[in-house]
C-alpha positions as CSV (number, residue, x, y, z in Angstrom):
1,M,36.6,16.0,3.4
2,V,34.1,15.9,0.5
3,N,31.7,18.8,0.3
4,P,28.2,17.7,1.4
5,Y,26.6,19.3,-1.6
6,V,28.9,17.3,-3.8
7,K,27.9,14.1,-2.1
8,R,24.4,15.1,-2.5
9,W,24.7,15.7,-6.2
10,L,26.8,12.6,-7.0
11,T,24.4,10.3,-5.1
12,G,21.4,12.1,-6.7
13,L,22.8,11.7,-10.2
14,I,23.5,8.0,-9.7
15,L,20.1,7.4,-8.4
16,A,18.4,9.4,-11.2
17,A,20.3,7.4,-13.8
18,V,19.2,4.0,-12.2
19,I,15.6,5.2,-11.8
20,F,15.3,6.6,-15.3
21,A,16.6,3.3,-16.7
22,V,14.1,1.3,-14.7
23,I,11.2,3.5,-15.8
24,V,11.9,3.9,-19.4
25,F,13.6,0.6,-20.4
26,C,12.1,-2.0,-18.0
27,S,8.7,-3.7,-17.8
28,P,6.2,-2.9,-15.0
29,L,7.1,-6.1,-13.3
30,V,10.7,-4.8,-12.8
31,L,9.5,-1.5,-11.6
32,A,7.2,-3.3,-9.1
33,L,10.5,-5.3,-8.0
34,V,12.3,-2.0,-7.6
35,I,9.4,-0.4,-5.7
36,S,9.3,-3.5,-3.4
37,L,13.0,-3.2,-2.7
38,C,12.4,0.6,-1.8
39,A,9.5,-0.2,0.3
40,V,11.4,-2.8,2.3
41,G,14.3,-0.5,2.7
42,G,11.9,2.2,3.8
43,I,10.1,-0.1,6.3
44,W,13.5,-1.2,7.6
45,E,14.4,2.4,8.5
46,Y,11.0,3.1,9.7
47,N,11.2,0.0,12.0
48,H,14.6,1.4,13.4
49,I,12.9,4.7,14.1
50,V,9.6,3.6,15.8
51,F,10.7,0.3,17.4
52,G,14.4,0.8,18.1
53,N,15.9,-2.4,19.4
54,G,14.0,-5.6,19.8
55,F,10.4,-6.2,18.6
56,L,11.7,-8.6,16.0
57,K,8.3,-10.1,15.3
58,E,6.8,-6.7,14.4
59,K,9.7,-5.8,12.2
60,I,9.5,-9.0,10.2
61,E,5.8,-8.5,9.7
62,G,6.4,-5.0,8.3
63,V,9.2,-6.2,6.0
64,I,7.0,-9.0,4.7
65,F,4.1,-6.7,3.9
66,A,6.3,-4.3,2.3
67,A,7.7,-6.8,-0.1
68,I,4.2,-8.1,-1.0
69,I,2.1,-5.0,-1.4
70,P,3.8,-3.6,-4.5
71,F,3.3,-6.9,-6.5
72,I,-0.4,-6.8,-5.5
73,M,-0.6,-3.3,-6.6
74,L,0.7,-4.4,-10.1
75,S,-2.5,-6.5,-10.5
76,N,-4.5,-3.2,-10.8
77,N,-7.3,-5.1,-9.1
78,S,-8.8,-2.9,-6.5
79,Q,-10.8,-5.7,-4.7
80,L,-7.5,-7.7,-4.5
81,I,-5.6,-4.7,-3.1
82,L,-8.3,-4.0,-0.5
83,A,-8.3,-7.7,0.4
84,V,-4.5,-7.9,1.0
85,L,-4.5,-4.6,3.0
86,A,-7.4,-6.0,5.1
87,F,-5.5,-9.3,5.5
88,C,-2.3,-7.5,6.6
89,I,-4.3,-5.7,9.4
90,L,-6.0,-9.0,10.5
91,V,-2.7,-10.9,10.7
92,T,-1.0,-8.1,12.7
93,F,-3.7,-8.2,15.3
94,I,-3.9,-12.1,15.4
95,V,-0.1,-12.5,15.8
96,F,-0.2,-9.8,18.5
97,L,-3.0,-11.5,20.5
98,G,-1.1,-14.9,20.3
99,S,2.0,-13.3,21.8
100,V,0.5,-11.3,24.8
101,Q,2.1,-12.6,28.0
102,K,2.1,-9.7,30.3
103,T,-0.6,-7.7,32.1
104,D,1.0,-4.4,30.8
105,F,1.1,-5.3,27.1
106,D,1.4,-2.5,24.6
107,I,-1.1,-2.4,21.7
108,S,0.7,0.6,20.1
109,T,3.0,-2.0,18.4
110,V,0.0,-3.2,16.3
111,I,-0.7,0.6,15.4
112,K,3.0,1.1,14.4
113,V,2.8,-2.0,12.2
114,V,-0.3,-1.1,10.4
115,F,0.6,2.5,10.0
116,G,3.9,1.5,8.5
117,C,2.2,-0.8,6.1
118,M,-0.2,1.9,4.9
119,Y,2.4,4.8,4.9
120,I,5.2,3.2,3.0
121,P,4.5,0.3,0.7
122,F,1.0,1.2,-0.1
123,L,1.4,4.8,-0.8
124,I,4.8,4.4,-2.6
125,S,3.3,1.6,-4.8
126,H,1.0,4.1,-6.5
127,F,4.0,4.5,-8.9
128,I,3.0,1.1,-10.2
129,L,-0.6,2.3,-10.7
130,L,0.7,5.3,-12.5
131,R,2.9,3.1,-14.7
132,N,-0.2,1.0,-15.7
133,L,-2.0,4.1,-17.0
134,D,-2.0,5.3,-20.7
135,K,1.4,7.2,-21.1
136,G,2.4,5.7,-17.8
137,V,6.0,6.1,-18.3
138,L,5.5,9.8,-18.8
139,W,3.4,10.1,-15.7
140,V,5.9,8.4,-13.5
141,L,8.6,10.8,-14.9
142,F,6.4,13.7,-14.3
143,V,6.2,12.8,-10.5
144,L,9.9,12.7,-10.4
145,V,10.3,16.0,-12.2
146,L,7.8,17.6,-9.7
147,A,9.7,16.2,-6.7
148,F,13.3,16.6,-7.7
149,A,13.0,20.0,-9.5
150,G,11.2,21.4,-6.3
151,D,14.0,19.8,-4.1
152,I,16.8,21.4,-6.0
153,T,15.2,24.8,-6.2
154,A,14.3,24.7,-2.3
155,L,17.8,23.6,-1.5
156,Y,19.5,26.7,-3.0
157,V,16.9,29.3,-2.6
158,G,16.7,28.3,1.1
159,K,20.6,28.3,1.4
160,Y,21.1,31.8,-0.1
161,L,17.7,33.6,0.6
162,G,16.2,31.6,3.4
163,K,15.5,33.8,6.5
164,H,12.2,32.8,8.1
165,K,11.9,29.2,9.5
166,L,8.9,27.2,8.2
167,I,8.2,24.7,11.1
168,P,11.4,24.8,13.1
169,L,10.2,22.2,15.7
170,V,9.7,19.7,12.9
171,S,12.3,20.6,10.4
172,P,14.6,23.2,11.5
173,G,16.4,23.6,8.1
174,K,13.3,24.4,6.0
175,T,12.5,28.0,5.4
176,V,9.5,29.8,4.0
177,E,11.7,31.2,1.2
178,G,12.9,27.7,0.4
179,T,9.2,26.5,0.2
180,I,8.2,29.2,-2.2
181,G,11.2,28.4,-4.4
182,L,10.2,24.7,-4.3
183,I,6.6,25.4,-5.4
184,G,7.8,27.8,-8.1
185,G,10.6,25.4,-9.4
186,S,8.3,22.4,-9.4
187,T,5.5,24.3,-11.3
188,A,7.9,25.7,-13.8
189,A,9.5,22.4,-14.5
190,C,6.3,20.6,-14.7
191,L,4.8,23.1,-17.1
192,I,7.8,22.7,-19.4
193,F,7.8,18.9,-19.1
194,G,4.0,18.8,-19.5
195,Y,4.1,20.9,-22.7
196,F,6.4,18.5,-24.5
197,S,4.7,15.4,-23.0
198,F,1.0,15.8,-22.7
199,F,-0.2,19.0,-24.3
200,P,-2.5,19.5,-26.0
201,D,-4.3,16.3,-24.7
202,V,-3.9,17.7,-21.3
203,S,-4.3,21.5,-20.9
204,L,-1.5,23.3,-19.3
205,V,-3.9,24.8,-16.8
206,K,-4.5,21.3,-15.3
207,I,-0.8,20.5,-15.5
208,G,0.0,23.8,-13.6
209,V,-2.7,23.1,-10.9
210,L,-1.4,19.6,-10.5
211,A,2.2,20.8,-10.2
212,F,1.3,23.7,-7.8
213,V,-0.7,21.6,-5.5
214,G,1.5,18.5,-5.9
215,S,4.6,20.5,-4.9
216,I,2.7,21.5,-1.6
217,I,1.6,17.9,-1.0
218,G,5.2,16.8,-1.5
219,Q,6.6,19.4,1.0
220,L,4.0,18.0,3.5
221,G,5.1,14.5,2.9
222,D,8.6,15.7,3.7
223,L,7.5,17.4,6.9
224,S,5.4,14.2,7.9
225,E,8.5,12.0,7.8
226,S,10.4,14.7,9.7
227,A,7.7,14.7,12.4
228,I,8.1,11.0,12.8
229,K,11.8,11.2,13.2
230,R,11.8,14.2,15.4
231,N,9.2,12.5,17.6
232,Y,11.9,9.7,18.3
233,G,14.8,12.2,18.6
234,L,16.5,11.4,15.2
235,K,17.7,13.7,12.4
236,D,18.0,11.1,9.6
237,A,16.4,7.8,8.9
238,S,19.8,6.3,8.4
239,S,23.1,7.1,6.7
240,L,22.5,4.9,3.6
241,L,22.6,7.6,1.1
242,P,25.6,10.0,1.3
243,G,24.5,13.6,1.4
244,H,20.8,12.5,1.6
245,G,20.4,10.6,4.9
246,G,18.3,7.4,4.5
247,L,16.2,5.9,1.9
248,L,13.0,7.1,3.6
249,D,14.5,10.6,3.7
250,R,14.7,10.5,-0.2
251,M,11.2,8.8,-0.6
252,D,9.4,11.1,1.8
253,C,7.9,13.6,-0.7
254,L,7.5,10.8,-3.3
255,I,5.3,8.8,-0.9
256,F,2.8,11.7,-0.9
257,I,3.1,12.9,-4.5
258,A,2.6,9.5,-6.3
259,P,-1.0,8.8,-5.0
260,F,-1.9,12.6,-5.5
261,V,-0.8,12.6,-9.1
262,Y,-2.4,9.2,-9.7
263,Y,-5.8,10.2,-8.4
264,Y,-5.7,13.7,-9.9
265,R,-4.8,12.0,-13.3
266,V,-7.7,9.4,-12.9
267,Y,-10.5,11.6,-11.5
268,V,-9.7,15.2,-12.7
269,I,-7.8,14.7,-16.0
270,G,-9.7,11.5,-16.8
């Protein structure tokens, strides 16, 4: 029986190596392809959570949207991005209306498709927008440092020092102490990374604020995904990644952190 922490580390190291190679050595187009595959995988798990069995039409819609949106984000054209998102919403409603056959039809299926489209492919595709910025590779790496440094710190601080549950109804395993460790670990790691990457072009104060708030945003992203799973009585999105659960379980904080870092970089740092 392999120790679950060993599984977690082995899976994490393999993923880290692959992600690092894609970010540093590959073109933005390849990154968009990888993000598209991750978005499709995330939507696949999301569909399993919110729809269960059946609802093939809605699931196919979500997968198609997830595959397309990252490549639209690659264009860096805000009008095109908004047009495609609007198109996704229109198509979802039109297909739904064309398939209504019962008097007790359920409009919530439309909401689930549209929400999934915005929640996973749209938000995670901000990695592509980050990659298109000046020093984009470093900004993408910054997001990963922020997320994974906090995740590792929270894991061990929570394990050895955690006593007070954070939000037990949503995520029973998370503690207040682990969250404090997450914020501290993320902030410290990002300050070190930022010093050697962006300083003096970007002040350490701005980097510190970004890391501090970003770590909280990431934790909220984790809790948000947990809330979706708990609402449907599930612990993990799937068992795809040994020691981590599903792909969505690994992406949950990144889904929130990537857009936050992007807009902070654009509107605060400039």
